[in-house]
C-alpha positions in Angstrom: 131.0 67.3 -19.2 131.7 68.6 -15.6 132.4 66.4 -12.7 130.5 67.7 -9.8 130.4 66.7 -6.4 126.9 66.2 -4.5 125.7 67.5 -1.2 122.9 66.7 1.1 122.9 70.5 3.6 120.6 69.8 6.5 119.0 72.7 8.4 116.7 74.0 10.5 114.1 76.4 9.2 116.0 79.5 10.7 118.9 78.5 9.3 117.0 78.0 5.5 115.4 81.5 6.0 118.9 83.3 6.0 120.2 80.5 3.4 117.3 81.3 1.0 117.1 85.3 1.4 121.4 85.5 1.0 122.4 82.6 -1.2 124.9 82.3 1.4 125.5 79.1 3.9 128.3 79.1 6.6 129.5 76.4 8.9 132.2 75.3 11.1 133.4 72.4 9.8 136.7 72.2 8.2 136.5 69.3 6.8 133.2 69.8 5.2 134.3 73.1 4.2 137.5 71.5 2.5 135.8 68.6 0.7 133.2 71.2 -1.1 134.5 72.8 -4.4 133.6 75.2 -6.9 130.7 74.1 -8.8 129.3 71.4 -6.5 125.8 70.7 -6.1 124.2 71.5 -2.4 120.6 70.0 -1.9 118.7 71.6 1.3 117.1 69.4 3.3 115.0 71.6 6.0 114.9 68.9 9.0 111.8 70.3 10.5 109.6 70.0 7.9 111.4 66.6 6.3 111.4 68.7 2.5 114.2 69.3 0.7 113.7 72.9 -0.5 116.4 73.6 -3.0 119.3 73.0 -5.1 122.3 75.5 -5.4 125.7 75.6 -7.1 128.8 76.6 -5.2 130.5 79.8 -6.6 133.0 80.4 -4.3 134.3 79.6 -0.7 136.2 80.9 1.8 137.7 81.2 5.5 136.2 83.9 7.0 135.0 84.8 10.4 131.1 85.8 9.9 128.1 86.1 12.4 124.7 85.3 11.7 121.9 85.8 14.5 124.5 86.0 17.2 126.3 82.7 16.0 129.9 83.0 15.0 131.2 80.6 11.7 134.4 80.0 10.3 134.0 79.5 6.6 131.3 80.6 4.4 129.7 79.4 0.4 128.5 81.8 -1.9 126.3 79.6 -3.9 123.6 79.9 -6.8 120.3 78.9 -6.5 119.3 76.4 -9.7 116.2 75.2 -8.5 113.6 75.8 -5.9 111.2 72.7 -5.1 107.4 73.8 -4.5 106.4 70.0 -4.8 106.1 68.5 -1.6 107.4 64.9 -1.7 107.3 62.4 1.6 110.9 62.0 2.0 110.3 58.6 4.0 108.4 57.3 0.5 112.0 57.9 -1.5 114.5 56.4 1.5 113.9 52.7 -0.1 115.9 53.9 -3.3 118.4 55.9 -1.3 122.1 54.0 -1.0 123.4 56.5 1.4 120.4 55.5 3.9 121.5 51.8 4.9 119.4 51.3 7.8 115.9 51.8 6.2 113.4 51.2 8.8 115.5 54.3 11.1 116.3 56.6 8.4 116.1 59.7 9.8 119.1 58.9 11.8 121.2 59.4 8.8 119.7 62.6 8.1 119.3 64.1 12.0 122.6 63.4 12.8 124.5 65.1 9.7 126.8 67.6 10.7 126.6 70.5 8.0 126.6 68.5 4.9 126.3 64.5 4.0 128.2 63.7 0.3 125.7 61.7 -1.9 125.9 59.7 -5.1 125.2 60.4 -8.2 122.4 57.9 -7.9 121.2 59.4 -5.3 121.1 63.0 -6.6 119.6 61.8 -9.1 116.7 59.8 -7.2 116.2 62.8 -5.4 116.2 65.3 -8.2 113.4 63.1 -9.8 111.3 62.8 -7.3 111.1 66.1 -6.9 110.6 67.9 -10.4 
C-alpha cells in the first residue's frame, strides 16, 4: 500500500480556472514546496464558493520561475486529475467532523488564512471524499 500525504489547497476562482485547464499549480512558498511529494493527494477548495472542486495526484514538482496572469511564481507542481466533483456540499455542514478545524464556530479562519496548502489527516481526507462522492 502506498503512503500518501493529503493537502487542501485553497484557491480563488481565477486560480481554479488556471488549475483545471492546465493540471498545474504554482506557488511561492518554499516550505510547502518541500513538504509535498510525488503521488501526494491534493483537494482543491475554491474559497469564493466554499466548495471542493477536484482531487489531484502530484506527478512531479520543480523549482521553476513561471509567470501566470502577470504574477511570478517560483515553484510548480504537475498534477493528474483523479476526480472532479460535481456534487455540491455545504462545507460548513462537514466542519464538525474535521479534526484540522479546531475552532468550529469560526471554521472559515482555518481555510481563509491558508497559504497555498494545508496538510490534512487521512481521517479528514476520507471524511471530505465521502461527502463528495
